[in-house]
Structure formats: structure tokens, C-alpha cells
SEVEXKOL-997687 format. One record per residue (C-alpha): x, y, z; residue number from 1. Coordinates in Angstrom, 3 decimals, always signed. Each point is the difference from the previous one (the first is absolute). Layout:
N
+----------+----------+----------+-----+
!       c1 !       c2 !       c3 ! pos !
+----------+----------+----------+-----+
!        X !        Y !        Z ! NUM !
...
+----------+----------+----------+-----+
! end
This chain:
178
+----------+----------+----------+-----+
!       c1 !       c2 !       c3 ! pos !
+----------+----------+----------+-----+
!  +90.502 !  -29.495 ! +243.821 !   1 !
!   -3.277 !   -0.894 !   +1.683 !   2 !
!   -1.139 !   -2.043 !   -3.057 !   3 !
!   +3.328 !   -1.868 !   +0.051 !   4 !
!   -0.458 !   -0.896 !   +3.663 !   5 !
!   -3.541 !   -1.154 !   -0.685 !   6 !
!   +1.142 !   -2.138 !   -2.943 !   7 !
!   +2.771 !   -1.511 !   +2.117 !   8 !
!   -2.383 !   -0.782 !   +2.853 !   9 !
!   -2.527 !   -1.497 !   -2.477 !  10 !
!   +2.757 !   -2.154 !   -1.492 !  11 !
!   +1.189 !   -1.094 !   +3.440 !  12 !
!   -3.603 !   -0.801 !   +0.920 !  13 !
!   -0.493 !   -2.096 !   -3.165 !  14 !
!   +3.232 !   -1.923 !   +0.574 !  15 !
!   -0.944 !   -0.646 !   +3.622 !  16 !
!   -3.583 !   -1.143 !   -0.585 !  17 !
!   +0.841 !   -2.268 !   -2.944 !  18 !
!   +2.753 !   -1.579 !   +2.086 !  19 !
!   -2.455 !   -0.500 !   +2.875 !  20 !
!   -2.648 !   -1.482 !   -2.319 !  21 !
!   +2.592 !   -2.505 !   -1.236 !  22 !
!   +0.485 !   -0.930 !   +3.654 !  23 !
!   -3.758 !   -0.544 !   +0.408 !  24 !
!   -1.127 !   +3.231 !   +1.640 !  25 !
!   -3.737 !   +0.643 !   -0.292 !  26 !
!   +0.504 !   +3.428 !   +1.509 !  27 !
!   +2.273 !   +0.940 !   -2.907 !  28 !
!   -2.677 !   -1.156 !   -2.462 !  29 !
!   -2.532 !   +2.174 !   +1.789 !  30 !
!   +2.416 !   +2.915 !   -0.155 !  31 !
!   +0.436 !   -0.439 !   -3.753 !  32 !
!   -3.766 !   -0.204 !   -0.388 !  33 !
!   -0.537 !   +3.187 !   +1.978 !  34 !
!   +2.563 !   +1.977 !   -1.998 !  35 !
!   -0.404 !   -1.405 !   -3.526 !  36 !
!   -3.376 !   -1.664 !   -0.549 !  37 !
!   -1.878 !   +3.089 !   -1.150 !  38 !
!   +2.605 !   +0.768 !   -2.689 !  39 !
!   -0.243 !   -3.551 !   -1.344 !  40 !
!   -3.821 !   +0.095 !   -0.033 !  41 !
!   +0.013 !   +3.316 !   -1.863 !  42 !
!   +2.475 !   -1.378 !   -2.541 !  43 !
!   -1.999 !   -3.174 !   -0.626 !  44 !
!   -3.266 !   +1.949 !   -0.322 !  45 !
!   +1.566 !   +2.486 !   -2.395 !  46 !
!   +1.626 !   -2.587 !   -2.264 !  47 !
!   -2.833 !   -2.568 !   -0.052 !  48 !
!   -2.865 !   +2.524 !   +0.140 !  49 !
!   -1.758 !   -2.341 !   +2.435 !  50 !
!   -1.673 !   +0.792 !   +3.308 !  51 !
!   +1.522 !   +0.197 !   +3.455 !  52 !
!   -1.206 !   -3.479 !   +0.919 !  53 !
!   +1.977 !   -1.518 !   -2.897 !  54 !
!   +3.095 !   +2.019 !   +0.953 !  55 !
!   -0.285 !   -1.075 !   +3.645 !  56 !
!   -0.234 !   -3.657 !   -1.054 !  57 !
!   +3.180 !   +0.466 !   -2.038 !  58 !
!   +1.652 !   +1.714 !   +2.959 !  59 !
!   -0.936 !   -2.875 !   +2.300 !  60 !
!   +1.483 !   -2.590 !   -2.370 !  61 !
!   +3.105 !   +2.156 !   -0.440 !  62 !
!   +0.470 !   +0.062 !   +3.792 !  63 !
!   -0.338 !   -3.785 !   +0.086 !  64 !
!   +2.858 !   -0.156 !   -2.504 !  65 !
!   +1.978 !   +2.550 !   +2.012 !  66 !
!   -0.420 !   -2.062 !   +3.154 !  67 !
!   +0.920 !   -3.305 !   -1.640 !  68 !
!   +2.915 !   +1.206 !   -2.121 !  69 !
!   +1.157 !   +3.458 !   +1.108 !  70 !
!   +2.338 !   +1.927 !   -2.306 !  71 !
!   +3.384 !   +1.433 !   +0.954 !  72 !
!   -0.630 !   +3.739 !   -0.223 !  73 !
!   +2.437 !   +2.637 !   +1.144 !  74 !
!   -2.112 !   +3.013 !   -0.989 !  75 !
!   -3.623 !   +1.036 !   +0.321 !  76 !
!   -0.104 !   +0.477 !   -3.773 !  77 !
!   +1.080 !   -3.594 !   -0.629 !  78 !
!   -2.518 !   -1.288 !   +2.558 !  79 !
!   -2.806 !   +2.017 !   -1.619 !  80 !
!   +1.039 !   -1.162 !   -3.472 !  81 !
!   -0.040 !   -3.629 !   +1.140 !  82 !
!   -3.401 !   +0.418 !   +1.647 !  83 !
!   -1.546 !   +1.743 !   -3.006 !  84 !
!   +1.352 !   -2.565 !   -2.463 !  85 !
!   -1.193 !   -2.880 !   +2.184 !  86 !
!   -3.470 !   +1.564 !   +0.405 !  87 !
!   -0.267 !   +0.685 !   -3.731 !  88 !
!   +1.019 !   -3.581 !   -0.775 !  89 !
!   -2.780 !   -1.157 !   +2.314 !  90 !
!   -2.411 !   +2.372 !   -1.768 !  91 !
!   +1.038 !   -1.249 !   -3.429 !  92 !
!   -0.366 !   -3.644 !   +1.038 !  93 !
!   -3.420 !   +0.738 !   +1.480 !  94 !
!   -1.186 !   +1.815 !   -3.125 !  95 !
!   +1.241 !   -2.807 !   -2.251 !  96 !
!   -1.759 !   -2.581 !   +2.181 !  97 !
!   -3.227 !   +2.050 !   -0.085 !  98 !
!   +0.166 !   +0.258 !   -3.796 !  99 !
!   +0.574 !   -3.742 !   -0.341 ! 100 !
!   -2.857 !   -0.769 !   +2.372 ! 101 !
!   -2.334 !   +2.324 !   -1.915 ! 102 !
!   +1.017 !   -1.618 !   -3.296 ! 103 !
!   -0.638 !   -3.501 !   +1.391 ! 104 !
!   -3.418 !   +1.087 !   +1.236 ! 105 !
!   -0.840 !   +1.479 !   -3.406 ! 106 !
!   +1.026 !   -3.244 !   -1.669 ! 107 !
!   -2.072 !   -2.048 !   +2.455 ! 108 !
!   -3.046 !   +2.159 !   -0.665 ! 109 !
!   +0.579 !   -0.172 !   -3.748 ! 110 !
!   +0.299 !   -3.791 !   +0.080 ! 111 !
!   -2.984 !   -0.354 !   +2.323 ! 112 !
!   -2.216 !   +2.035 !   -2.330 ! 113 !
!   +1.346 !   -1.475 !   -3.217 ! 114 !
!   +0.111 !   -3.651 !   +0.973 ! 115 !
!   -2.306 !   -1.905 !   -2.300 ! 116 !
!   +1.101 !   -3.437 !   +1.208 ! 117 !
!   -2.275 !   -1.995 !   +2.213 ! 118 !
!   +1.165 !   -2.803 !   +2.277 ! 119 !
!   -0.613 !   -2.744 !   -2.593 ! 120 !
!   +1.939 !   +1.836 !   -2.709 ! 121 !
!   +2.934 !   +0.615 !   +2.330 ! 122 !
!   +0.024 !   -3.666 !   +1.050 ! 123 !
!   +0.034 !   -1.025 !   -3.662 ! 124 !
!   +2.947 !   +2.300 !   -0.690 ! 125 !
!   +1.931 !   -1.221 !   +3.047 ! 126 !
!   -0.385 !   -3.632 !   -1.113 ! 127 !
!   +1.950 !   +0.925 !   -3.145 ! 128 !
!   +3.035 !   +0.985 !   +2.108 ! 129 !
!   +2.670 !   -2.573 !   +0.768 ! 130 !
!   +1.067 !   -0.988 !   +3.532 ! 131 !
!   +3.030 !   +2.325 !   +0.067 ! 132 !
!   -2.104 !   +3.003 !   -1.017 ! 133 !
!   -2.620 !   -0.800 !   +2.628 ! 134 !
!   +2.749 !   -0.364 !   +2.625 ! 135 !
!   +1.403 !   +3.430 !   -0.883 ! 136 !
!   -3.456 !   +1.555 !   +0.307 ! 137 !
!   -0.592 !   -1.773 !   +3.313 ! 138 !
!   +3.330 !   +1.114 !   +1.487 ! 139 !
!   -0.469 !   +3.600 !   -1.083 ! 140 !
!   -3.714 !   +0.631 !   +0.441 ! 141 !
!   -1.158 !   -2.558 !   +2.578 ! 142 !
!   +3.093 !   -0.299 !   +2.195 ! 143 !
!   +0.917 !   +3.650 !   -0.598 ! 144 !
!   +3.700 !   -0.699 !   -0.505 ! 145 !
!   +2.232 !   +2.645 !   -1.508 ! 146 !
!   +1.729 !   -0.568 !   -3.307 ! 147 !
!   +3.365 !   -0.471 !   +1.701 ! 148 !
!   -1.365 !   -2.707 !   +2.316 ! 149 !
!   -1.657 !   -1.837 !   -2.885 ! 150 !
!   +3.188 !   +0.236 !   -2.042 ! 151 !
!   +2.027 !   -1.390 !   +2.895 ! 152 !
!   -2.453 !   -2.870 !   +0.533 ! 153 !
!   -0.020 !   -0.902 !   -3.697 ! 154 !
!   +3.716 !   +0.659 !   -0.614 ! 155 !
!   -0.675 !   +2.750 !   -2.531 ! 156 !
!   +0.579 !   +3.734 !   -0.242 ! 157 !
!   -2.630 !   +2.491 !   +1.195 ! 158 !
!   -0.104 !   +1.448 !   -3.511 ! 159 !
!   -0.769 !   -3.429 !   -1.497 ! 160 !
!   -2.805 !   -0.509 !   +2.527 ! 161 !
!   -1.416 !   +3.461 !   -0.728 ! 162 !
!   +0.049 !   -0.670 !   -3.766 ! 163 !
!   -1.666 !   -3.376 !   +0.425 ! 164 !
!   -2.738 !   +1.490 !   +2.189 ! 165 !
!   -0.631 !   +2.780 !   -2.505 ! 166 !
!   -0.347 !   -2.535 !   -2.809 ! 167 !
!   -2.395 !   -2.103 !   +2.077 ! 168 !
!   -2.172 !   +2.975 !   +0.938 ! 169 !
!   -0.054 !   +1.137 !   -3.640 ! 170 !
!   -1.148 !   -3.470 !   -1.034 ! 171 !
!   -2.740 !   +0.042 !   +2.609 ! 172 !
!   -1.198 !   +3.398 !   -1.273 ! 173 !
!   -0.013 !   -1.340 !   -3.566 ! 174 !
!   -2.095 !   -2.987 !   +0.985 ! 175 !
!   +2.783 !   -2.533 !   +0.539 ! 176 !
!   +1.152 !   -0.381 !   -3.601 ! 177 !
!   +3.665 !   -0.831 !   -0.533 ! 178 !
+----------+----------+----------+-----+
! end
């Protein structure tokens, strides 16, 4: 009987605080933090096998999501499930971004150590490219535009732009031969 009362009061609490968060209550967010944060941190640490600092960063981002787009939860279990899923999604996105960043850095180091071209050779190769190829390189690597923006500007698809850039870079690596 006592466990039933506790579950009912937990469910009533969850329904109340999620409703209040949807209405903009910072106090309700603080209440959720006080009662649920440790469980979310433990879950993220256990699943990702990362340290507490990583889990706390995920928790912080999860609370930003909770504050900006609060769920409709009628039970404590549904609130905890939402929070854990949101925090784990943040963790996954962070881990994927870290892996991509590490891969880019490895590639940069590899290219920096294995680049046999000097400035004159690169200039000679670039003179073999036509105006459209040079424009694509300029937009992507000098202006820093994303594929979608380049595609929009040139009335093409992002996939077509990506393919063209890959072909150009391959030609540059091969010494500019067609």
C-alpha cells in the first residue's frame, strides 16, 4: 500500500512539474534536476563508459532540451524515460562528433606529413583546372560554404557538387591530369 501511494505521489509530481515547465517555470526545472539528475548521470556514465564530466555535459544539454521543448509526462517513469533517452541522444551525438573530429585531425596530419607538393607544383596543377572547377574550390575551401549553399548558388544538387569536388581533389592529388 505504501509503495502504491509513493508511486501515485511520484506520478502526480511528474505530471505537475512537466506541466509547470511547459508554462515556463524555472522552479519546476530545478525540482526535476534535484530529484532526477543523479539517475540520468549514472545512466549516461554506465552506458557510455565515460567520466562524470562527460555525463554532466550531456545532462546539461538534456536540460536545455527539456526547458525548450518539455514533454507531456503523466508519470515519473515516463519523465525519466524521456530524460534518459534525450541524454543518451546527446551523448551519442557528442561521441559521433568527437570521432569525426579525430578522424579529420588524423587526415590533416597525414596530408601534412605526406604532402610532396611545393607551392610551384600546386600552382601548376591549379592552372590546369577550368574556371568552374576553380570556382567550386573557392566556394568550398576559401569561402567555407557548405555543399547545400554551393548547390543552391549554382542551381545543382548537393550530391552533384560533392561528386565534382571529389573529382577535382582527386585530380589535384594525381598532378592535375584529366
